[in-house]
C-alpha positions in Angstrom: -58.3 -34.5 -1.8 -54.8 -36.6 -2.9 -52.1 -34.9 -1.7 -50.1 -34.6 -5.2 -53.4 -32.7 -6.0 -53.3 -30.4 -2.8 -49.5 -29.6 -3.4 -50.3 -28.6 -7.4 -52.9 -26.3 -6.3 -51.0 -24.5 -3.7 -48.8 -23.8 -6.9 -51.4 -22.7 -9.3 -50.9 -18.6 -10.7 -54.5 -19.1 -10.5 -55.0 -16.8 -6.8 -58.2 -18.4 -6.3 -57.3 -22.4 -6.5 -54.1 -21.0 -4.6 -56.0 -19.9 -2.1 -58.7 -22.7 -2.1 -55.7 -25.4 -2.0 -54.6 -23.4 0.8 -57.8 -23.6 3.5 -57.5 -27.5 2.7 -54.2 -27.9 3.6 -54.9 -25.6 6.7 -58.0 -28.1 7.1 -55.2 -31.2 7.1 -53.1 -30.5 9.3 -54.8 -28.6 11.9 -52.8 -25.2 13.5 -49.7 -27.5 12.7 -46.9 -25.2 12.2 -44.4 -26.0 9.7 -41.2 -24.9 10.0 -38.9 -23.9 6.7 -35.8 -22.3 4.9 -35.9 -22.4 1.3 -35.7 -25.8 0.5 -36.1 -27.9 3.5 -39.4 -28.5 5.7 -39.6 -28.9 9.5 -41.3 -32.2 9.7 -41.4 -32.8 13.3 -44.6 -33.0 15.0 -46.7 -34.2 18.0 -47.9 -37.5 16.7 -50.2 -37.9 20.6 -52.5 -35.2 18.7 -54.0 -37.2 16.1 -53.7 -40.8 18.2 -58.0 -40.1 17.5 -57.4 -40.2 14.1 -55.4 -42.4 12.2 -55.7 -41.6 8.4 -55.4 -37.7 9.3 -52.0 -38.4 10.8 -50.9 -40.5 7.3 -52.6 -38.0 5.2 -50.4 -35.0 7.1 -47.6 -36.8 7.7 -47.7 -37.5 3.4 -48.8 -33.9 2.8 -45.0 -32.9 4.4 -43.4 -34.8 2.3 -45.0 -34.2 -0.8 -43.9 -30.4 0.9 -40.3 -31.6 1.1 -39.7 -32.7 -2.3 -41.7 -29.9 -3.4 -38.7 -28.0 -1.7 -36.0 -29.9 -2.8 -37.0 -29.9 -6.7 -38.0 -26.1 -6.9 -34.1 -25.9 -4.7 -32.7 -27.8 -8.0 -34.2 -26.0 -10.3 -33.0 -22.7 -8.7 -29.7 -23.7 -8.7 -29.5 -25.4 -12.1 -30.7 -21.8 -13.2 -28.3 -19.8 -11.7 -25.5 -22.1 -13.0 -26.8 -20.8 -16.5 -27.2 -17.6 -15.4 -23.5 -17.3 -14.1 -22.4 -19.1 -18.0 -23.9 -15.8 -19.0 -22.5 -13.6 -16.9 -19.3 -14.6 -17.5 -19.1 -14.8 -21.4 -20.6 -11.1 -20.9 -17.5 -10.4 -18.8 -15.1 -12.1 -21.3 -17.0 -9.6 -23.8 -17.0 -6.2 -21.3 -12.8 -6.6 -21.3 -12.6 -7.1 -25.2 -14.8 -4.0 -25.4 -18.3 -5.4 -27.0 -20.3 -4.0 -24.4 -23.3 -4.4 -26.6 -22.5 -8.2 -27.2 -21.4 -8.2 -23.3 -25.0 -6.3 -22.2 -27.4 -9.3 -24.4 -24.9 -11.4 -21.8 -26.2 -10.1 -18.6 -29.1 -9.5 -20.0 -29.7 -13.3 -20.5 -28.3 -14.2 -17.2 -30.6 -11.8 -15.5 -34.1 -13.4 -17.3 -32.8 -16.7 -16.1 -31.9 -15.6 -12.3 -33.6 -12.1 -12.1 -32.6 -12.4 -8.2 -28.8 -11.7 -8.2 -27.8 -8.0 -7.8 -24.5 -9.1 -9.5 -26.5 -9.4 -12.9 -27.7 -5.7 -12.6 -24.4 -4.2 -11.6 -22.7 -5.6 -14.2 -24.5 -4.5 -17.0 -25.5 -1.3 -15.8 -21.5 -1.0 -15.8 -21.9 -1.9 -19.8 -24.9 1.3 -20.2 -22.2 3.4 -18.9 -19.6 2.7 -21.1 -22.3 3.4 -24.1 -23.3 6.5 -22.0 -26.8 4.8 -21.8 -27.6 6.7 -18.3 -31.0 5.9 -18.2 -30.8 2.0 -18.7 -27.8 2.1 -16.2 -30.1 4.0 -13.6 -32.4 1.4 -13.2 -30.4 -1.5 -13.6 -29.0 -0.3 -10.1 -31.8 1.2 -8.5 -33.9 -2.6 -9.4 -30.4 -4.1 -8.2 -30.9 -2.1 -4.8 -34.6 -3.2 -4.7 -33.1 -6.9 -4.0 -30.2 -5.7 -2.0 -30.0 -2.3 -0.2 -26.7 -2.4 1.0 -24.9 -3.3 -2.9 -22.4 -1.1 -3.3 -21.3 -1.2 -6.5 -25.4 -0.3 -7.4 -24.8 2.7 -5.9 -21.4 3.6 -7.0 -22.6 2.6 -10.9 -25.7 4.8 -9.8 -24.0 8.0 -8.8 -21.5 8.0 -12.0 -24.8 7.9 -14.6 -26.4 11.1 -12.4 -23.3 12.7 -12.5 -23.0 12.3 -16.2 -26.7 13.6 -16.5 -25.3 16.8 -14.4 -27.9 15.9 -11.4 -25.0 16.6 -9.0 -27.6 16.7 -6.1 -29.1 13.0 -6.8 -25.9 12.0 -6.9 -24.9 12.9 -3.4 -28.2 12.0 -2.0 -27.0 8.7 -3.6 -23.9 8.4 -2.3 -24.7 9.5 1.5 -27.8 6.9 0.8 -25.1 4.5 0.5 -22.7 5.6 3.2 -26.0 5.4 5.9 -26.6 1.6 4.3 -22.9 0.0 3.4 -21.2 1.6 5.7 -18.2 2.3 3.5 -17.3 5.8 4.2 -14.0 5.9 2.8 -14.1 4.6 -1.0 -18.0 6.3 -0.8 -15.7 9.1 -0.5 -13.7 8.5 -3.2 -16.6 9.2 -5.7 -18.0 11.9 -3.5 -14.9 13.7 -5.0 -15.4 12.6 -8.3 -19.5 14.5 -7.9 -17.2 17.5 -6.6 -15.0 17.5 -9.4 -18.3 17.5 -12.8 -20.1 19.9 -10.6 -17.2 22.2 -10.1 -16.0 22.0 -13.8 -19.7 22.6 -15.0 -19.1 25.2 -13.3 -16.2 26.4 -15.2 -17.8 25.9 -18.5 -20.8 27.8 -17.9 -18.8 30.6 -16.6 -16.8 29.6 -20.2 -20.0 30.2 -21.8 -20.8 34.0 -20.7 -17.4 34.7 -20.7 -17.9 33.9 -25.0 -20.8 35.8 -25.1 -18.9 39.0 -24.2 -16.4 38.7 -26.6 -13.2 37.8 -23.8 -10.1 38.0 -25.7 -8.2 35.4 -24.0 -11.7 33.0 -25.3 -11.1 34.4 -28.6 -7.6 33.5 -29.4 -7.6 30.0 -27.5 -10.6 29.8 -29.9 -9.0 30.4 -32.8 -5.7 28.2 -31.8 -7.7 25.4 -31.1 -9.2 25.7 -34.4 -6.3 25.8 -36.6 -4.6 22.3 -34.7 -8.5 20.8 -35.7 -8.1 22.0 -39.6 -7.6 19.5 -41.9 -5.0 21.7 -43.7 -2.9 23.3 -41.5 1.0 21.4 -42.3 2.7 19.8 -38.7 4.9 22.5 -38.1 1.9 25.3 -37.9 0.6 22.7 -35.7 3.6 22.6 -33.7 3.4 26.4 -33.1 -0.3 26.6 -32.4 0.6 23.7 -30.0 3.1 25.6 -28.2 1.4 28.7 -28.3 -2.4 27.0 -26.9 0.1 25.8 -23.9 1.3 29.4 -22.7 -1.7 30.9 -22.9 -3.8 28.2 -21.1 -0.4 28.8 -18.1 -2.1 30.9 -15.4 -4.8 31.3 -13.1 -8.5 31.8 -14.3 -10.8 30.6 -16.7 -8.5 29.7 -19.4 -8.6 26.1 -18.9 -12.4 25.5 -19.3 -12.3 27.7 -22.4 -10.2 25.2 -23.6 -12.6 22.4 -22.7 -15.7 24.2 -23.7 -14.2 25.4 -27.0 -13.1 21.4 -28.1 -9.7 21.1 -27.0 -9.9 18.1 -26.4 -11.3 17.1 -29.4 -7.7 18.0 -31.2 -7.1 14.3 -30.5 -9.3 13.3 -32.6 -9.9 15.5 -35.2 -6.5 16.7 -36.1 -4.9 13.9 -38.5 -1.2 13.8 -37.5 -2.5 14.2 -33.4 -4.9 11.3 -34.1 -1.9 9.2 -36.0 0.0 9.5 -32.6 -2.9 7.8 -30.9 -2.9 5.1 -33.0 0.4 4.2 -34.0 2.2 1.0 -32.1 5.6 2.7 -32.4 7.5 6.0 -32.7 10.1 7.7 -34.4 12.1 10.7 -34.3 9.8 12.7 -36.8 7.4 12.5 -34.5 9.4 14.2 -31.6 8.3 17.7 -32.2 4.1 16.8 -32.4 4.7 15.1 -29.3 6.4 17.3 -27.1 4.6 19.9 -28.1 1.4 18.1 -27.3 2.0 17.2 -24.0 3.4 20.6 -22.9 0.2 21.7 -24.1 -1.7 18.8 -21.8 0.5 19.8 -18.9 -0.6 23.6 -19.0 -4.7 22.5 -19.4 -4.4 19.9 -16.5 -2.4 21.8 -13.7 -4.9 22.8 -11.2 -8.0 21.5 -13.0 -8.9 18.5 -12.2 -12.0 18.6 -14.1 -9.1 18.9 -17.7 -7.0 15.7 -15.8 -10.3 13.2 -15.8 -10.9 14.2 -19.4 -6.8 13.2 -20.2 -7.0 10.3 -18.4 -10.9 8.7 -18.6 -11.4 10.1 -21.9 -8.2 10.7 -24.4 -6.6 7.5 -22.6 -3.0 9.3 -21.4 -1.6 6.7 -19.4 -1.8 4.3 -23.1 -0.1 6.7 -25.1 2.1 7.5 -22.3 3.3 3.5 -22.0 4.2 3.6 -25.9 6.0 6.7 -25.7 8.0 6.0 -22.5 9.6 3.1 -24.5 10.6 4.9 -27.8 14.1 5.4 -25.7 13.9 8.8 -26.7 15.0 10.8 -24.0 13.2 14.3 -24.8 10.0 12.5 -25.4 10.8 10.3 -22.2 11.4 13.2 -20.0 8.4 15.6 -21.6 6.0 12.4 -20.6 7.3 12.2 -16.9 6.9 15.9 -16.2 3.4 15.5 -16.8 3.2 12.1 -14.8 4.8 14.4 -12.1 1.6 17.3 -12.2 0.0 14.4 -11.7 1.5 12.6 -8.7 1.7 16.1 -6.9 -1.4 17.3 -7.7 -4.4 17.9 -5.1 -5.9 14.6 -3.6 -8.3 14.0 -5.8 -6.0 14.1 -9.2 -4.3 11.4 -7.3 -7.3 9.3 -6.2 -8.4 9.4 -10.3 -4.4 8.5 -11.2 -4.0 5.5 -8.9 -6.9 3.9 -10.1 -6.0 4.3 -13.6 -2.2 2.8 -12.9 -4.4 -0.3 -11.2 -6.7 -0.2 -14.6 -3.6 -0.4 -16.4 -0.3 -1.1 -14.5 1.7 -1.6 -18.1 2.4 2.0 -17.6 4.2 1.0 -14.2 5.6 -1.9 -15.6 7.5 -0.5 -18.4 8.8 2.3 -16.2 10.0 -0.5 -13.9 11.8 -1.6 -17.0 13.4 1.2 -17.9 14.5 2.5 -14.4 16.5 -1.4 -14.5 17.7 -1.1 -17.8 18.0 1.9 -19.1 20.9 3.9 -17.1 20.7 7.3 -19.5 16.7 7.4 -18.6 16.5 5.8 -15.3 17.4 9.5 -14.3 14.4 10.9 -14.9 12.1 7.8 -14.4 13.1 6.8 -11.0 12.0 10.1 -10.1 8.1 9.8 -10.7 8.7 5.8 -9.3 9.9 7.1 -5.7 6.5 10.5 -6.0 4.9 7.5 -6.4 5.8 5.2 -3.5 5.8 8.3 -1.7 2.3 8.8 -1.5 0.5 6.1 1.1 -2.4 5.5 -1.0 -0.4 4.6 -4.6 0.8 2.1 -2.2 -2.7 1.1 -1.2 -4.7 1.1 -4.4 -2.2 -0.1 -6.7 -0.4 -2.6 -4.6 -1.3 -5.6 -6.6 0.8 -4.1 -9.8 3.4 -3.3 -7.1 3.8 -6.6 -6.4 3.7 -8.1 -10.1 5.5 -5.8 -12.0 7.8 -3.6 -9.4 9.6 -5.6 -6.5 11.8 -8.3 -8.6 13.0 -5.9 -11.3 14.1 -3.3 -8.4 15.3 -5.7 -6.4 17.5 -7.1 -9.1 18.8 -3.9 -10.6 20.1 -2.9 -6.8 22.0 -6.3 -6.5 23.6 -5.9 -10.0 25.6 -2.9 -7.9 27.5 -6.8 -7.1 29.3 -6.1 -10.8 30.9 -2.3 -10.0 34.5 -2.1 -8.8 34.2 1.3 -8.2 30.8 4.1 -7.8 31.0 6.4 -10.2 28.5 10.2 -9.1 26.0 8.3 -11.6 26.4 5.5 -9.4 25.8 7.2 -6.3 23.0 8.6 -7.4 21.6 5.8 -9.6 21.5 3.3 -6.1 20.6 5.8 -3.9 17.2 6.2 -5.7 16.9 2.7 -5.4 17.6 1.9 -2.1 15.2 4.8 -1.2 11.9 3.2 -3.1 12.6 -0.1 -1.8 12.2 1.4 1.6 9.4 3.0 0.2 8.0 0.0 -0.6 8.7 -2.1 3.1 7.0 0.4 4.9 3.5 -2.3 4.0 4.4 -5.3 6.3 4.0 -8.0 3.5 6.3 -6.5 1.1 8.4 -6.1 4.1 8.8 -9.5 4.3 9.2 -10.1 1.1 12.1 -8.0 0.4 14.1 -9.5 3.7 13.8 -12.5 1.4 15.0 -11.5 -2.0 19.2 -12.9 -2.0 20.3 -11.1 -5.0 18.8 -7.8 -2.9 21.3 -8.3 0.2 24.4 -9.6 -2.1 23.8 -6.0 -4.0 23.0 -4.0 -0.6 26.6 -6.2 0.8 28.3 -5.2 -2.1 27.6 -1.5 -1.8 28.6 -1.6 1.5 32.6 -2.5 1.2 32.9 -0.4 -1.8 31.3 2.7 0.6 33.8 1.4 3.4 36.7 2.5 1.9 35.4 6.3 0.8 32.7 6.7 3.1 32.8 10.8 2.6 32.0 10.1 -1.0 28.4 8.6 -1.0 26.7 9.3 2.5 23.6 10.2 -0.1 23.9 6.4 -0.8 24.8 5.2 2.5 22.2 7.3 3.8 19.3 5.3 1.9 21.2 1.9 2.2 20.5 2.1 5.8 17.7 3.0 5.7 16.4 0.4 3.4 18.4 -2.1 5.8 16.9 -1.2 9.4 13.6 -1.5 7.6 14.6 -5.4 6.4 16.1 -5.7 9.7 12.8 -5.3 11.9 12.2 -8.5 11.5 15.7 -10.3 11.7 14.9 -12.8 14.4 12.6 -15.0 11.5 14.5 -14.2 8.3 17.4 -16.7 8.0 18.6 -14.5 4.6 19.3 -11.7 6.9 21.3 -13.8 9.3 23.1 -15.4 6.5 24.4 -12.3 5.8 25.3 -10.9 9.3 28.9 -12.1 9.1 29.1 -10.2 5.9 27.8 -7.2 6.5 29.5 -6.4 9.9 32.8 -6.0 9.3 32.0 -3.2 6.2 29.2 -1.5 9.1 32.2 -1.1 11.7 34.7 0.1 9.5 31.9 2.9 8.8 31.7 4.0 12.2 34.3 6.7 11.0 32.1 8.6 9.6 31.3 12.3 10.9 27.8 12.4 9.3 25.6 12.4 12.7 22.7 10.8 10.8 24.3 7.8 8.7 26.1 6.6 12.6 23.2 6.9 13.9 21.6 4.3 11.3 24.7 2.5 11.4 24.5 1.5 15.3 21.2 0.9 14.7 21.7 -1.7 11.7 24.6 -3.1 13.6 22.9 -3.8 17.1 19.8 -5.5 15.2 22.9 -8.0 13.3 24.9 -8.5 15.9 23.2 -11.1 17.9 23.4 -13.0 14.5 27.1 -12.7 14.1 28.9 -16.2 14.7 32.8 -14.8 14.3 34.4 -13.5 17.6 36.7 -11.3 15.5 34.5 -8.3 15.3 34.4 -7.2 18.6 37.8 -6.6 18.7 37.0 -4.1 15.6 33.8 -2.8 17.3 34.6 -2.2 21.0 37.5 0.7 20.2 35.2 2.2 18.1 31.7 2.4 20.4 33.0 3.2 23.6 33.9 6.6 22.7 31.1 7.2 20.6 29.1 6.8 23.7 30.4 9.7 25.0 30.3 11.7 21.7 26.4 10.5 21.8 25.3 11.1 25.1 22.5 13.8 23.9 21.2 10.9 21.3 19.0 8.6 22.6 18.2 6.5 19.8 22.5 6.2 18.6 23.0 5.6 22.0 20.4 2.9 23.0 22.2 1.2 20.1 25.6 1.4 21.1 24.9 0.4 24.7 23.1 -2.9 22.5 26.7 -3.7 20.4 28.4 -2.7 24.2 26.3 -5.5 25.8 26.7 -8.0 23.1 30.7 -7.5 23.2 31.3 -8.1 26.3 29.2 -11.5 26.0 31.0 -12.4 22.7 34.6 -12.6 23.7 34.5 -11.5 27.3 38.7 -12.0 27.7 39.4 -9.3 25.0 36.6 -7.0 26.1 38.2 -6.8 29.2 41.5 -6.5 28.0 40.5 -3.5 25.9 38.4 -1.8 28.7 41.3 -1.8 31.3 43.1 0.6 29.3 39.7 2.4 27.7 39.9 5.3 31.1 36.7 6.4 30.6 35.3 3.4 31.5 33.7 4.3 34.4 32.9 7.2 33.0 30.0 5.6 30.2 29.2 3.0 32.7 27.2 5.4 35.1 26.4 7.8 32.2 24.7 4.8 30.9 23.1 3.2 34.0 21.7 6.3 35.3 19.5 6.4 32.2 16.0 7.5 31.6 15.8 4.9 28.8 14.4 1.3 30.0 16.3 -0.2 27.5 20.1 1.7 27.5 20.0 1.1 31.1 19.0 -2.5 31.0 21.4 -2.9 28.1 24.6 -1.7 30.4 23.6 -3.9 33.1 24.3 -6.5 31.4 27.1 -5.3 29.7 28.6 -4.7 32.7 27.5 -7.8 34.4 29.8 -9.5 31.8 33.0 -7.8 32.8 32.4 -6.1 36.3 33.4 -9.4 38.0 37.2 -9.2 36.9 38.9 -8.4 40.3 41.0 -5.3 38.0 37.4 -3.7 36.6 36.2 -3.9 39.5 38.8 -1.9 41.4 38.6 0.8 39.0 35.3 1.3 40.0 36.0 1.9 43.9 34.7 5.7 44.8 32.2 5.8 42.6 28.3 5.1 43.2 28.2 2.1 41.2 27.0 0.2 43.9 24.1 2.5 45.1 23.0 2.9 41.1 22.6 -1.2 40.9 20.7 -1.3 44.0 18.7 1.3 42.9 17.6 -0.3 39.7 17.5 -3.8 41.6 15.0 -2.1 43.6 12.9 0.1 41.7 13.5 -0.5 37.9 10.2 -1.5 36.2 11.3 -4.4 33.8 11.7 -7.4 35.1 15.2 -8.6 33.2 16.5 -5.3 33.9 16.4 -5.6 37.0 17.7 -9.5 37.0 20.7 -8.2 35.1 21.6 -5.3 38.0 21.3 -8.0 40.5 23.3 -9.9 38.5 26.2 -7.0 38.4 25.6 -6.3 41.8 26.6 -9.7 43.2 29.5 -10.4 40.9 31.2 -6.7 42.0 30.6 -7.4 45.6 32.4 -10.7 45.6 35.0 -9.7 43.4 36.0 -6.7 46.0 35.1 -6.4 49.8 35.3 -3.0 49.4 32.3 -2.8 47.0 31.1 -5.4 49.7 30.8 -3.0 52.6 29.8 -0.1 50.4 26.6 -2.6 50.1 25.7 -3.3 53.8 26.0 0.5 54.4 23.3 0.2 52.1 21.3 -2.1 53.7 21.5 -3.8 50.3 22.5 -7.4 50.9 19.2 -8.5 52.1 17.7 -6.5 49.0 20.0 -8.3 46.6 19.2 -11.7 48.0 16.0 -11.5 48.1 15.7 -10.5 43.9 18.0 -13.2 43.0 16.4 -15.7 44.7 13.9 -14.6 43.3 15.0 -15.3 39.4 16.9 -18.2 40.7 20.5 -17.1 40.6 20.9 -18.2 45.0 
């Protein structure tokens, strides 16, 4: 049989023909095992096996070549099919984004018919079925996707959504538990388990509400009557406002009232009431609608408070964020304030509430964009909007889920707003509150390492900080809240100062203002100040700052002996000051009466960093004869020797060794004390190991 004919028969849909061809192929190639991987054949053979029959060897090689060509052709055809299928998928995605779900399904179906083995086509179509509430079709597609790939997370997600909508909560749990087992994506799946629990709890509440209706509950009847009045097309607008406010009062407190609201069709008010429906449809808001909007928001606030199911309906079915975006853009303070109240309730709600809200904010980032723009450009409304932004940023979940939106819509406007401070000549009360809030928000954003690096490179941000510091230095008592927030931001951004040219360039400008503010009596601010100075001081190129800084940090060392974080920063400053201008430092320290006390205290600290910094500072000045004489009678030699002999850090041992050597050389009495302690050999050995002798 010709090999071409044999290959054709092998691919036959007739199982009898294919089976016979397979038998002949086995006979042709004997027991040789062909190894293949989808589109290529391993043609390596042992030629010695066929030396007795050259014709058989030729037929076998031809057969292998034919199989190889067939595999390549099939691979090419498959590739072309997938390209066509992907075009259908992309078109389906376009229709999906436009809300044309029927057309999207048609395109996904074409993709599936063209390439049945690709799972994403099934889950895309399943997602479109979700939008059309065709739960059975969604489940069928997810089931098919999981048959192809049992680890495909999206299939489990859409599967569970459909089951939840069918009130099959136990089945949804089973699907999600299987998802955890197969995909190991427990954290993501837990969120969908949360949705299942919200739906289960909501259904239980609704069943209890229905029972109450049959028992003629007065609360139930009143809520039903008020909702009916709101849905009545003949009700006047002013009467609707009254009914909404009354309904909001009724919904407050614990109990089944919020479930009554759902069962009685409360959420249908948005569509059935012509006045309210207009609010949802129109693109602008006018002042005549303020009473209706605020009454509606008050009622919705009461409906969602401590009720996750109502919150879910508000965000998902009522598309509240789309409305809220329009309302906060209206520039009407009363409306914006009411929107912020309900958003604050959402932000501070349960973990389940937050997860739903944050995902919706990521899906609809325009709300965050508008919120940020108002905060930066409308100082009158910023009072309420900045509080919400801060509340959002305080939630780690928000920063994770909405990271992309924060980067795209919030970082640059907030930095520019703080940079605008450079236009100010003095700070009013409202300015202090505004720039404090901005600094706190940027500090929360900078918790993320990637954002910290980006913020640290914003020149406009540093210009604003520098100008605010200059103003604050003139009257630090009046701006303590601002200083606390701004110094916290600086500390965070300066964590990567060694890698950031922008920070280094501004060090000379910042340091004088920071030094002037050291007069503050606020301990928290003083601590942040010293830590900022300690991080920036190494990049300053001017020597004059040492003369201003030393008189402030030396007395502060005594005052802050019980505050190790502050003391650590002060010891860093002392080391830099004594190195930067040794002559000026020595002149000041000769007149500082507590010189011996502060050095003795720091050298005997339990903190290795303080010991290391103070040893380094000591090595800068102790070689001067007059300074070394001041230490006669103290235990400085014994203290330094102990550090040289036992410190865990080599750099600390080295610094202490240099200080001890200079001290011994500057005054014979210190050398004699070192000999009495049998420390000469120890010192010599340590310095020799560091190459200092």
